[in-house]
C-alpha atoms as one frame of an Amber mdcrd trajectory, in Angstrom:
protein
  66.560 121.595 108.743  68.770 124.396 107.540  68.804 123.446 103.833  65.041
 123.123 103.725  64.692 126.470 105.433  66.781 128.104 102.681  69.882 128.525
 104.807  73.303 127.965 103.391  75.007 124.780 104.538  78.602 123.508 104.372
  78.838 120.478 102.176  81.075 117.571 102.912  83.854 116.923 100.415  83.720
 113.148 100.798  81.565 110.114 101.473  82.728 107.238 103.695  81.300 103.641
 103.841  82.189 100.640 105.926  81.550  96.954 105.150  82.014  94.435 107.929
  81.257  91.169 106.076  78.385  89.168 104.826  76.878  86.207 106.684  79.649
  84.149 108.258  82.436  85.830 106.247  83.825  88.675 108.350  85.886  91.390
 106.689  86.771  94.980 107.242  86.530  97.217 104.237  86.311 100.975 104.428
  85.935 103.213 101.323  86.094 106.933 100.814  85.005 108.804  97.779  86.312
 112.302  97.004  85.406 113.761  93.696  86.170 111.261  91.001  88.545 109.161
  93.235  87.622 106.166  95.354  89.957 104.568  97.873  89.293 101.280  99.566
  91.070 100.036 102.723  90.908  96.240 102.910  92.468  95.388 106.248  95.415
  93.148 105.638  95.035  93.101 101.885  96.426  95.765  99.522  94.395  98.940
  99.203  92.551 100.028  96.086  92.446 103.420  94.387  90.298 104.127  91.345
  89.570 107.149  89.192  85.849 106.580  88.610  85.695 109.181  85.845  88.386
 107.481  83.778  87.608 103.921  84.969  84.031 103.519  86.100  84.360  99.743
  86.081  87.156  99.948  88.581  89.457  97.764  86.586  92.769  99.601  87.004
  93.957  99.870  90.611  96.047 103.084  90.903  97.258 102.463  94.448 100.914
 102.404  93.349 100.695 105.189  90.809 102.934 108.080  92.106 100.892 110.707
  90.331  98.050 110.007  92.798 100.210 109.923  95.918  99.070 113.266  97.330
  95.376 112.490  96.796  95.856 109.007  98.274  97.470 110.406 101.445  94.703
 112.913 101.931  92.051 110.172 101.521  93.870 107.843 103.916  94.040 110.602
 106.513  90.343 111.493 106.189  89.410 107.779 106.442  91.303 107.532 109.706
  89.462 110.556 111.253
């Protein structure tokens, strides 16, 4: 394991999760976290974008905020990789 051996490693810049439902309720939700931003893809439902530093309770969806358009596009592309 390179890190445990003291070697330098390249760190990822994001974390991706996928949720496929609970019990008999199927769904498809994928999320990506990059820095303080979290984007959630919810299949046929509107997406969600949160600034977790400013809004840790995820109460203000920023998906339509044009000031986050560039970050949102980057996160959507990474989620599709």
